[in-house]
C-alpha positions as CSV (number, residue, x, y, z in Angstrom):
1,Y,123.1,142.8,165.2
2,H,123.2,144.9,168.3
3,Y,122.7,148.1,166.3
4,R,119.4,146.5,165.0
5,L,118.3,145.4,168.5
6,S,118.8,149.0,169.7
7,A,117.1,150.4,166.6
8,I,114.0,148.2,167.1
9,L,113.6,149.4,170.7
10,R,114.3,153.1,169.7
11,E,111.8,152.9,166.9
12,Y,109.2,151.6,169.4
13,L,110.0,154.3,172.0
14,E,109.8,156.9,169.3
15,E,106.5,155.8,168.0
16,Q,104.9,155.1,171.4
17,Y,106.1,158.2,173.3
18,R,106.6,160.7,170.4
19,F,110.2,161.8,170.8
20,N,113.2,161.4,168.4
21,A,114.8,158.3,170.1
22,M,116.6,157.3,166.9
23,E,118.7,160.5,167.0
24,M,119.3,160.4,170.8
25,T,122.0,158.8,172.9
26,T,120.9,156.4,175.6
27,S,121.5,159.1,178.2
28,E,119.3,161.5,176.4
29,I,116.6,158.8,176.1
30,R,116.9,158.0,179.8
31,H,116.4,161.8,180.6
32,Q,113.4,161.9,178.2
33,L,111.7,158.8,179.7
34,R,111.8,160.4,183.2
35,K,108.8,162.5,182.1
36,W,106.7,159.4,182.4
37,K,107.3,158.9,186.1
38,E,104.4,156.4,186.5
39,L,105.9,154.0,183.9
40,C,108.9,151.8,184.5
41,F,111.6,151.8,181.7
42,G,114.3,149.8,183.5
43,D,114.1,146.9,181.1
44,A,114.2,149.1,178.0
45,L,117.2,151.1,179.4
46,S,119.0,147.9,180.4
47,I,118.7,146.7,176.8
48,L,120.0,150.0,175.4
49,D,122.9,150.0,177.8
50,Y,123.8,146.4,176.8
51,C,123.7,147.3,173.1
52,D,125.9,150.3,173.8
53,T,128.5,148.3,175.5
54,V,128.7,146.0,172.5
55,K,128.6,148.7,169.8
56,F,130.8,151.3,171.4
57,A,133.0,149.5,174.1
58,K,133.5,146.6,171.8
59,V,132.5,144.1,174.4
60,Q,132.3,140.6,172.9
61,P,129.1,139.1,174.3
62,S,128.6,135.3,174.5
63,A,126.0,133.6,172.4
64,E,124.0,133.1,175.6
65,Q,124.1,136.9,176.3
66,I,122.9,137.7,172.8
67,T,120.1,135.2,173.1
68,L,119.1,136.5,176.6
69,Q,119.1,140.2,175.4
70,T,117.1,139.3,172.3
71,Q,114.5,137.5,174.4
72,A,114.5,140.4,176.8
73,L,113.6,142.8,174.0
74,Q,110.9,140.5,172.7
75,L,109.4,140.1,176.2
76,Y,109.5,143.9,176.8
77,L,107.8,144.6,173.5
78,M,105.2,141.9,174.1
79,R,104.4,143.3,177.6
80,Q,104.1,146.8,176.0
81,G,102.0,145.6,173.1
82,G,104.6,146.7,170.6
83,L,105.6,143.4,169.0
84,N,103.6,143.9,165.8
85,G,105.7,143.1,162.8
86,L,108.6,141.3,164.5
């Protein structure tokens, strides 16, 4: 589930900002997004960091955390106009 949350966000970033987000680590994405200084990517990076802790650090999130992060992704995409097809 968390892999897919991360993939949805990465696909959006890749399409919107034209870089290979699907093949990058979160740190590489963070570095890439610094090019757009006028835009705030804190929410997107927070979601990616959360997904990384579940996927790689094997953190067991609560049902509430999963719901909150899913809603955070939906809200981020709605604000950015990238919720088409979800």
